[in-house]
C-alpha positions as a Python dict, from the first residue, in 0.01 Angstrom:
ca = {
    (1, 'M'): (0, 0, 0),
    (2, 'P'): (40, -84, -381),
    (3, 'T'): (255, 126, -609),
    (4, 'H'): (-11, 338, -871),
    (5, 'P'): (38, 307, -1234),
    (6, 'D'): (-42, 542, -1497),
    (7, 'F'): (-415, 549, -1490),
    (8, 'F'): (-453, 764, -1791),
    (9, 'S'): (-259, 509, -1980),
    (10, 'A'): (-457, 250, -2204),
    (11, 'D'): (-253, 22, -2171),
    (12, 'T'): (-249, 22, -1769),
    (13, 'L'): (-613, -9, -1805),
    (14, 'T'): (-598, -309, -2055),
    (15, 'R'): (-353, -489, -1840),
    (16, 'H'): (-605, -458, -1547),
    (17, 'I'): (-868, -595, -1792),
    (18, 'A'): (-630, -897, -1864),
    (19, 'D'): (-588, -952, -1539),
    (20, 'T'): (-945, -988, -1416),
    (21, 'M'): (-1032, -1195, -1714),
    (22, 'A'): (-745, -1444, -1568),
    (23, 'F'): (-966, -1436, -1240),
    (24, 'Y'): (-1266, -1575, -1408),
    (25, 'Y'): (-1111, -1744, -1702),
    (26, 'P'): (-1088, -2056, -1724),
    (27, 'R'): (-1224, -2162, -1391),
    (28, 'C'): (-1552, -2021, -1444),
    (29, 'V'): (-1647, -2269, -1720),
    (30, 'D'): (-1896, -2553, -1616),
    (31, 'A'): (-1844, -2798, -1941),
    (32, 'S'): (-2186, -2932, -1869),
    (33, 'G'): (-2341, -2567, -1946),
    (34, 'G'): (-2290, -2224, -1850),
    (35, 'F'): (-2075, -2080, -1605),
    (36, 'Y'): (-2008, -2099, -1212),
    (37, 'H'): (-2134, -1800, -1031),
    (38, 'Y'): (-1985, -1776, -697),
    (39, 'F'): (-1590, -1708, -617),
    (40, 'K'): (-1403, -1684, -311),
    (41, 'D'): (-1140, -1400, -299),
    (42, 'D'): (-859, -1678, -429),
    (43, 'G'): (-1126, -1813, -686),
    (44, 'A'): (-1246, -2098, -553),
    (45, 'V'): (-1596, -2171, -662),
    (46, 'Y'): (-1809, -2192, -309),
    (47, 'D'): (-2131, -2280, -510),
    (48, 'E'): (-2139, -2491, -820),
    (49, 'T'): (-2512, -2559, -848),
    (50, 'T'): (-2711, -2214, -844),
    (51, 'R'): (-2729, -2021, -1185),
    (52, 'H'): (-2865, -1665, -1149),
    (53, 'L'): (-2963, -1523, -1493),
    (54, 'V'): (-2778, -1198, -1409),
    (55, 'S'): (-2449, -1335, -1403),
    (56, 'S'): (-2529, -1587, -1661),
    (57, 'T'): (-2599, -1292, -1885),
    (58, 'R'): (-2329, -1083, -1824),
    (59, 'F'): (-2050, -1377, -1853),
    (60, 'V'): (-2191, -1329, -2211),
    (61, 'Y'): (-2118, -996, -2210),
    (62, 'V'): (-1786, -1014, -2015),
    (63, 'F'): (-1647, -1261, -2281),
    (64, 'A'): (-1788, -1089, -2601),
    (65, 'S'): (-1623, -775, -2478),
    (66, 'A'): (-1270, -950, -2427),
    (67, 'Y'): (-1297, -1107, -2758),
    (68, 'R'): (-1379, -773, -2949),
    (69, 'H'): (-1074, -612, -2716),
    (70, 'F'): (-814, -907, -2719),
    (71, 'D'): (-906, -1083, -3015),
    (72, 'N'): (-880, -1436, -2842),
    (73, 'P'): (-1095, -1674, -3036),
    (74, 'D'): (-1144, -1858, -2700),
    (75, 'Y'): (-1346, -1569, -2575),
    (76, 'Q'): (-1572, -1597, -2887),
    (77, 'G'): (-1621, -1985, -2788),
    (78, 'M'): (-1699, -1874, -2443),
    (79, 'V'): (-1974, -1641, -2612),
    (80, 'R'): (-2119, -1908, -2799),
    (81, 'H'): (-2128, -2150, -2455),
    (82, 'G'): (-2283, -1898, -2250),
    (83, 'V'): (-2541, -1793, -2522),
    (84, 'D'): (-2623, -2195, -2537),
    (85, 'F'): (-2720, -2187, -2168),
    (86, 'L'): (-2917, -1908, -2191),
    (87, 'R'): (-3130, -2046, -2496),
    (88, 'R'): (-3128, -2368, -2367),
    (89, 'V'): (-3185, -2361, -1996),
    (90, 'H'): (-3289, -1995, -1861),
    (91, 'R'): (-3533, -1944, -2157),
    (92, 'D'): (-3886, -2119, -2125),
    (93, 'P'): (-3948, -2210, -2478),
    (94, 'V'): (-4344, -2243, -2425),
    (95, 'T'): (-4350, -1888, -2253),
    (96, 'G'): (-4041, -1721, -2385),
    (97, 'G'): (-3956, -1613, -2042),
    (98, 'Y'): (-3580, -1652, -1892),
    (99, 'A'): (-3613, -1819, -1518),
    (100, 'W'): (-3455, -1590, -1262),
    (101, 'Q'): (-3286, -1874, -1057),
    (102, 'L'): (-3181, -2238, -1123),
    (103, 'E'): (-3004, -2497, -987),
    (104, 'W'): (-2806, -2669, -1236),
    (105, 'Q'): (-2654, -3027, -1156),
    (106, 'D'): (-2541, -3342, -1394),
    (107, 'G'): (-2708, -3144, -1682),
    (108, 'Q'): (-3013, -3132, -1537),
    (109, 'A'): (-3206, -2796, -1418),
    (110, 'R'): (-3435, -2707, -1150),
    (111, 'V'): (-3591, -2380, -1163),
    (112, 'I'): (-3572, -2215, -794),
    (113, 'D'): (-3732, -1890, -932),
    (114, 'G'): (-3928, -1882, -1219),
    (115, 'D'): (-4015, -1522, -1218),
    (116, 'N'): (-4007, -1302, -1523),
    (117, 'H'): (-3808, -969, -1439),
    (118, 'C'): (-3760, -680, -1698),
    (119, 'Y'): (-3412, -624, -1514),
    (120, 'G'): (-3328, -968, -1637),
    (121, 'L'): (-3421, -934, -1991),
    (122, 'A'): (-3226, -609, -2023),
    (123, 'F'): (-2923, -829, -1950),
    (124, 'V'): (-3056, -1087, -2177),
    (125, 'L'): (-3117, -793, -2464),
    (126, 'L'): (-2766, -667, -2365),
    (127, 'A'): (-2627, -991, -2392),
    (128, 'Y'): (-2756, -1091, -2721),
    (129, 'S'): (-2645, -759, -2853),
    (130, 'H'): (-2318, -796, -2754),
    (131, 'A'): (-2265, -1158, -2883),
    (132, 'L'): (-2371, -1043, -3220),
    (133, 'M'): (-2099, -759, -3188),
    (134, 'A'): (-1864, -1041, -3104),
    (135, 'G'): (-1975, -1258, -3448),
    (136, 'V'): (-2227, -1465, -3311),
    (137, 'L'): (-2471, -1417, -3610),
    (138, 'E'): (-2742, -1620, -3491),
    (139, 'A'): (-2817, -1357, -3229),
    (140, 'R'): (-2955, -1066, -3427),
    (141, 'A'): (-3281, -1246, -3438),
    (142, 'W'): (-3272, -1313, -3065),
    (143, 'I'): (-3248, -934, -3014),
    (144, 'H'): (-3542, -870, -3201),
    (145, 'E'): (-3742, -1131, -3032),
    (146, 'T'): (-3658, -1043, -2657),
    (147, 'F'): (-3721, -656, -2704),
    (148, 'A'): (-4039, -815, -2862),
    (149, 'L'): (-4112, -996, -2536),
    (150, 'M'): (-4029, -666, -2328),
    (151, 'E'): (-4287, -488, -2545),
    (152, 'Q'): (-4570, -737, -2495),
    (153, 'Q'): (-4516, -826, -2133),
    (154, 'F'): (-4362, -488, -1969),
    (155, 'W'): (-4407, -178, -2165),
    (156, 'E'): (-4649, 78, -2006),
    (157, 'A'): (-4713, 303, -2292),
    (158, 'E'): (-4909, 558, -2089),
    (159, 'H'): (-4597, 581, -1875),
    (160, 'G'): (-4338, 534, -2133),
    (161, 'L'): (-4146, 314, -1898),
    (162, 'Y'): (-4103, -84, -1853),
    (163, 'A'): (-4315, -278, -1559),
    (164, 'D'): (-4072, -470, -1336),
    (165, 'Q'): (-4155, -856, -1242),
    (166, 'A'): (-4442, -1098, -1379),
    (167, 'S'): (-4483, -1428, -1275),
    (168, 'A'): (-4361, -1740, -1471),
    (169, 'D'): (-4666, -1777, -1702),
    (170, 'W'): (-4713, -1402, -1753),
    (171, 'S'): (-5042, -1416, -1606),
    (172, 'T'): (-4956, -1169, -1274),
    (173, 'L'): (-4794, -826, -1287),
    (174, 'A'): (-4627, -777, -968),
    (175, 'P'): (-4739, -371, -841),
    (176, 'Y'): (-4365, -285, -795),
    (177, 'R'): (-4224, -22, -1069),
    (178, 'G'): (-3842, 94, -1059),
    (179, 'Q'): (-3597, 273, -1208),
    (180, 'N'): (-3299, 24, -1194),
    (181, 'A'): (-3467, -194, -1488),
    (182, 'N'): (-3528, 94, -1706),
    (183, 'M'): (-3207, 207, -1667),
    (184, 'H'): (-3023, -158, -1774),
    (185, 'A'): (-3293, -140, -2072),
    (186, 'C'): (-3177, 177, -2188),
    (187, 'E'): (-2801, 54, -2141),
    (188, 'A'): (-2894, -243, -2330),
    (189, 'L'): (-3106, -80, -2597),
    (190, 'L'): (-2798, 136, -2677),
    (191, 'A'): (-2614, -193, -2703),
    (192, 'A'): (-2879, -342, -2967),
    (193, 'W'): (-2875, -25, -3165),
    (194, 'R'): (-2476, -46, -3216),
    (195, 'A'): (-2555, -396, -3269),
    (196, 'T'): (-2798, -391, -3530),
    (197, 'G'): (-2829, -34, -3659),
    (198, 'H'): (-3211, -36, -3610),
    (199, 'T'): (-3307, 335, -3511),
    (200, 'P'): (-3600, 243, -3309),
    (201, 'F'): (-3395, 94, -3021),
    (202, 'L'): (-3197, 423, -2991),
    (203, 'H'): (-3547, 624, -2980),
    (204, 'R'): (-3624, 363, -2689),
    (205, 'A'): (-3334, 430, -2474),
    (206, 'E'): (-3378, 779, -2507),
    (207, 'L'): (-3734, 758, -2400),
    (208, 'L'): (-3625, 593, -2098),
    (209, 'A'): (-3372, 828, -2047),
    (210, 'W'): (-3586, 1138, -2059),
    (211, 'N'): (-3894, 964, -1898),
    (212, 'I'): (-3637, 862, -1567),
    (213, 'T'): (-3402, 1142, -1557),
    (214, 'Q'): (-3639, 1420, -1622),
    (215, 'R'): (-4020, 1368, -1587),
    (216, 'Q'): (-3962, 1103, -1261),
    (217, 'A'): (-3642, 1257, -1134),
    (218, 'A'): (-3929, 1592, -1104),
    (219, 'R'): (-4118, 1386, -882),
    (220, 'A'): (-3865, 1282, -666),
    (221, 'N'): (-3663, 1636, -550),
    (222, 'S'): (-3509, 1639, -878),
    (223, 'K'): (-3308, 1333, -835),
    (224, 'I'): (-3355, 976, -951),
    (225, 'W'): (-3553, 758, -690),
    (226, 'E'): (-3536, 394, -743),
    (227, 'H'): (-3901, 287, -617),
    (228, 'Y'): (-4242, 346, -789),
    (229, 'R'): (-4589, 250, -760),
    (230, 'P'): (-4824, 106, -1044),
    (231, 'D'): (-4883, 483, -1127),
    (232, 'W'): (-4504, 597, -1141),
    (233, 'T'): (-4553, 839, -814),
    (234, 'P'): (-4207, 738, -583),
    (235, 'D'): (-4290, 477, -295),
    (236, 'W'): (-4080, 646, -50),
    (237, 'E'): (-4109, 320, 197),
    (238, 'Y'): (-4029, 29, -10),
    (239, 'N'): (-3763, -148, 132),
    (240, 'L'): (-3724, 102, 401),
    (241, 'D'): (-3577, -172, 626),
    (242, 'D'): (-3388, -344, 371),
    (243, 'K'): (-3105, -78, 259),
    (244, 'A'): (-2894, -349, 110),
    (245, 'N'): (-3122, -522, -89),
    (246, 'L'): (-2905, -647, -393),
    (247, 'F'): (-3145, -495, -649),
    (248, 'R'): (-3389, -284, -459),
    (249, 'P'): (-3254, -86, -224),
    (250, 'W'): (-3361, 177, -10),
    (251, 'G'): (-3236, 522, -78),
    (252, 'Y'): (-3099, 738, -329),
    (253, 'Q'): (-2833, 565, -538),
    (254, 'P'): (-2517, 747, -676),
    (255, 'G'): (-2398, 466, -865),
    (256, 'H'): (-2716, 463, -1040),
    (257, 'F'): (-2673, 859, -1078),
    (258, 'T'): (-2313, 824, -1253),
    (259, 'E'): (-2429, 529, -1442),
    (260, 'W'): (-2736, 741, -1612),
    (261, 'S'): (-2474, 1009, -1605),
    (262, 'K'): (-2275, 769, -1865),
    (263, 'L'): (-2556, 649, -2061),
    (264, 'L'): (-2667, 1037, -2144),
    (265, 'L'): (-2340, 1077, -2263),
    (266, 'Q'): (-2341, 769, -2479),
    (267, 'L'): (-2698, 895, -2614),
    (268, 'E'): (-2573, 1253, -2693),
    (269, 'V'): (-2327, 1070, -2937),
    (270, 'H'): (-2602, 975, -3185),
    (271, 'A'): (-2740, 1328, -3119),
    (272, 'E'): (-2853, 1376, -3484),
    (273, 'L'): (-3054, 1081, -3475),
    (274, 'L'): (-3244, 1168, -3157),
    (275, 'T'): (-3617, 1269, -3143),
    (276, 'R'): (-3581, 1555, -2909),
    (277, 'D'): (-3338, 1830, -2895),
    (278, 'P'): (-3011, 1689, -2719),
    (279, 'V'): (-2932, 2004, -2537),
    (280, 'W'): (-3086, 1864, -2198),
    (281, 'L'): (-2821, 1598, -2216),
    (282, 'L'): (-2515, 1714, -2080),
    (283, 'P'): (-2629, 1921, -1807),
    (284, 'T'): (-2814, 1643, -1656),
    (285, 'A'): (-2507, 1428, -1667),
    (286, 'R'): (-2327, 1661, -1522),
    (287, 'E'): (-2620, 1748, -1219),
    (288, 'L'): (-2619, 1373, -1181),
    (289, 'Y'): (-2256, 1314, -1142),
    (290, 'A'): (-2203, 1647, -925),
    (291, 'S'): (-2523, 1504, -703),
    (292, 'A'): (-2338, 1166, -674),
    (293, 'L'): (-1994, 1307, -535),
    (294, 'R'): (-2212, 1567, -317),
    (295, 'H'): (-2372, 1343, -100),
    (296, 'A'): (-2181, 1018, -150),
    (297, 'T'): (-1801, 1115, -93),
    (298, 'D'): (-1628, 993, 204),
    (299, 'H'): (-1403, 1247, 285),
    (300, 'E'): (-1248, 1053, 568),
    (301, 'H'): (-1170, 723, 406),
    (302, 'G'): (-1224, 795, 23),
    (303, 'G'): (-1430, 665, -226),
    (304, 'L'): (-1807, 661, -237),
    (305, 'H'): (-2095, 540, -13),
    (306, 'Y'): (-2368, 326, -133),
    (307, 'G'): (-2655, 552, -42),
    (308, 'F'): (-2824, 857, 67),
    (309, 'A'): (-3163, 945, 189),
    (310, 'P'): (-3392, 1195, 82),
    (311, 'D'): (-3283, 1440, 344),
    (312, 'G'): (-2912, 1410, 220),
    (313, 'T'): (-2758, 1213, 460),
    (314, 'V'): (-2575, 891, 411),
    (315, 'C'): (-2819, 563, 472),
    (316, 'D'): (-2556, 310, 399),
    (317, 'A'): (-2203, 429, 450),
    (318, 'D'): (-2044, 71, 268),
    (319, 'K'): (-1875, 86, -41),
    (320, 'Y'): (-1954, -109, -311),
    (321, 'F'): (-1708, -186, -627),
    (322, 'W'): (-1983, -126, -873),
    (323, 'V'): (-2027, 228, -759),
    (324, 'Q'): (-1679, 308, -776),
    (325, 'A'): (-1641, 172, -1141),
    (326, 'E'): (-1928, 336, -1284),
    (327, 'T'): (-1823, 678, -1132),
    (328, 'L'): (-1492, 615, -1295),
    (329, 'A'): (-1625, 555, -1656),
    (330, 'A'): (-1871, 873, -1588),
    (331, 'S'): (-1582, 1117, -1469),
    (332, 'A'): (-1365, 1003, -1763),
    (333, 'M'): (-1682, 1044, -2023),
    (334, 'L'): (-1720, 1378, -1881),
    (335, 'G'): (-1365, 1482, -1898),
    (336, 'A'): (-1303, 1400, -2266),
    (337, 'R'): (-1646, 1566, -2305),
    (338, 'T'): (-1599, 1890, -2156),
    (339, 'G'): (-1204, 1935, -2117),
    (340, 'E'): (-1257, 2033, -1732),
    (341, 'S'): (-1003, 1924, -1533),
    (342, 'Q'): (-1204, 1883, -1252),
    (343, 'Y'): (-1343, 1541, -1379),
    (344, 'W'): (-994, 1398, -1430),
    (345, 'N'): (-882, 1514, -1105),
    (346, 'D'): (-1197, 1311, -970),
    (347, 'Y'): (-1099, 1006, -1179),
    (348, 'E'): (-742, 982, -1077),
    (349, 'R'): (-832, 1034, -733),
    (350, 'L'): (-1095, 739, -744),
    (351, 'W'): (-914, 517, -936),
    (352, 'A'): (-603, 537, -663),
    (353, 'Y'): (-863, 480, -393),
    (354, 'S'): (-997, 150, -593),
    (355, 'W'): (-643, 52, -684),
    (356, 'E'): (-553, 60, -297),
    (357, 'H'): (-899, -84, -159),
    (358, 'F'): (-1092, -273, -418),
    (359, 'V'): (-862, -429, -646),
    (360, 'D'): (-682, -746, -539),
    (361, 'H'): (-347, -772, -637),
    (362, 'E'): (-310, -1062, -519),
    (363, 'H'): (-570, -1328, -730),
    (364, 'G'): (-718, -1048, -910),
    (365, 'A'): (-1060, -895, -949),
    (366, 'W'): (-1215, -661, -735),
    (367, 'Y'): (-1353, -697, -389),
    (368, 'R'): (-1743, -663, -413),
    (369, 'I'): (-1814, -464, -115),
    (370, 'L'): (-1601, -291, 200),
    (371, 'R'): (-1716, -122, 514),
    (372, 'A'): (-1719, 253, 549),
    (373, 'D'): (-1358, 206, 653),
    (374, 'N'): (-1282, 1, 377),
    (375, 'S'): (-1232, -330, 590),
    (376, 'K'): (-1385, -644, 435),
    (377, 'Y'): (-1685, -788, 510),
    (378, 'S'): (-1596, -1162, 423),
    (379, 'D'): (-1401, -1366, 150),
    (380, 'E'): (-1680, -1387, -94),
    (381, 'K'): (-1531, -1173, -404),
    (382, 'S'): (-1825, -1275, -667),
    (383, 'P'): (-2157, -1394, -573),
    (384, 'A'): (-2456, -1429, -802),
    (385, 'G'): (-2475, -1080, -1022),
    (386, 'K'): (-2120, -981, -987),
    (387, 'V'): (-1885, -1145, -1251),
    (388, 'D'): (-1714, -779, -1251),
    (389, 'Y'): (-1888, -657, -1566),
    (390, 'H'): (-1919, -306, -1410),
    (391, 'T'): (-1537, -299, -1349),
    (392, 'M'): (-1424, -429, -1691),
    (393, 'G'): (-1708, -217, -1872),
    (394, 'A'): (-1578, 58, -1720),
    (395, 'C'): (-1253, 61, -1869),
    (396, 'Y'): (-1386, -30, -2230),
    (397, 'D'): (-1569, 318, -2148),
    (398, 'I'): (-1276, 496, -2022),
    (399, 'I'): (-1031, 390, -2298),
    (400, 'P'): (-1181, 577, -2557),
    (401, 'A'): (-1206, 891, -2356),
    (402, 'L'): (-833, 893, -2244),
    (403, 'A'): (-770, 932, -2644),
    (404, 'T'): (-922, 1265, -2610),
    (405, 'R'): (-739, 1377, -2325),
    (406, 'H'): (-461, 1652, -2334),
    (407, 'D'): (-241, 1710, -2056),
}
């Protein structure tokens, strides 16, 4: 078992970010365009051609955040490299949409899945927002362009939420509605607000947060259910037999509870600019966090399980890297906000667990998924969608929280 460093030290987290970046950079760079998305535990690329919009956008976030933190001009160059691929390859100049999945080989793209996903556009918005904060000034116009596209194609004013999926030509809107796309839209809109100071972005993030964590939660046993019908009533059966679906798993997702907890605290920072009385934000953040730990904590093997059923039983006992990472961020931010030791105790315990089981101390980065007993499934560390955006992002969220902690 590795020796635990001081998890309350910003230097520890900064070194961890640097070690994680070293796993991906420079091996992730495809000189012909974009980045490779599929890595084995040792960093070997096991698929050189498949490109997923989620990884393409998250790499922009990863490099933009690292540039701002480390002031390494090479990282800013990678931001531009990633944005170029989004604009030139993923984006359809005719429809304005972004291909969900591509095959990229010899400088040529073949669309594998051209559907438009609000989840994907949320990450496009996040990427452009962080690109602007990293000095890519052209991204300002692309932030507004992407928001306008989301409004035109996905916004449903009568529900105050975004729809989820449309065909490549925008002619058909799928009936599925989901909270996950709206959660990441909230995250992206907060980033767009920070990048531009454009207040409507902040207000739209606030509206999404209220409608999901208050109105929709009231329809789903006071918890955040993932899946809905077109009228935004809960669909309790959707993906019932696909509990490990990458983007739409069945069951309550404790990692999304704590992710929302974090986002609500980020909204509260701007309380004086919000349209509602912010009194609901902290209590909701606390309750979501408490519910996640109450239902998902593994008291035998440590860490948090992936999903639990409406009856409160664990329905997917696996451990996912991002669930631990988002909960680390939420615990630190709640600890900083409230001054209560319970959150810092959770933080230290979960870091120790993650350090022992998820962090690869030989090659760098985190393993993606473990069994309930913390054994590994495979040597695929980072398939499409991962790129350790969650783990490094959590560290960036935690570092300022640590500055407010008092022993």
